[in-house]
C-alpha positions in Angstrom: 1.5 18.9 10.9 1.4 15.7 8.7 0.4 16.1 5.1 -0.4 13.0 3.0 -1.1 12.7 -0.7 -3.0 9.6 -1.8 -1.2 8.9 -5.1 -3.7 6.3 -6.0 -6.4 9.0 -6.0 -4.4 12.0 -7.4 -5.2 12.9 -11.0 -2.5 15.5 -11.4 -4.8 18.5 -11.6 -2.1 20.7 -10.0 -4.4 22.8 -7.9 -2.4 22.1 -4.8 0.8 23.4 -6.4 -1.0 26.5 -7.6 -2.5 27.1 -4.1 0.6 26.4 -2.1 3.7 26.4 -4.3 6.1 26.5 -1.3 4.7 23.1 -0.1 3.5 21.2 -3.2 5.0 20.4 -6.6 4.3 18.0 -9.4 6.5 15.1 -10.3 7.6 14.2 -13.9 4.3 12.4 -14.5 2.3 15.4 -13.3 1.2 13.9 -9.9 1.4 16.0 -6.7 4.2 15.6 -4.2 5.5 17.5 -1.3 8.6 19.6 -1.6 11.5 18.2 0.4 11.9 21.2 2.8 8.6 23.2 3.0 9.6 24.7 6.3 7.3 27.3 7.8 5.0 27.1 4.8 3.4 24.0 6.3 1.6 26.1 8.9 0.3 28.7 6.5 -3.3 29.1 5.3 -2.4 28.1 1.8 -2.1 24.4 2.8 -5.7 24.4 3.8 -6.6 26.1 0.5 -4.7 23.4 -1.4 -6.6 20.7 0.4 -9.9 22.3 -0.5 -8.8 22.9 -4.1 -8.0 19.3 -4.8 -10.8 18.1 -7.0 -10.5 14.4 -5.9 -9.7 15.0 -2.2 -6.3 13.3 -2.5 -4.7 15.4 0.2 -5.2 15.0 4.0 -3.7 17.0 6.8 -3.4 15.7 10.4 
């Protein structure tokens, strides 16, 4: 599974980090980023919830 965050679109709402805290975090500027070693959390249902929760659709999963 490939997760991409369009940092040009991200507004730093943090909904992804709230929905899937084992996969997403926020950088020092408040923008979303992937945790370095999300492991098995990538296949969990919370990733899909994080994609749906993003108010600007900055996250894509392939």
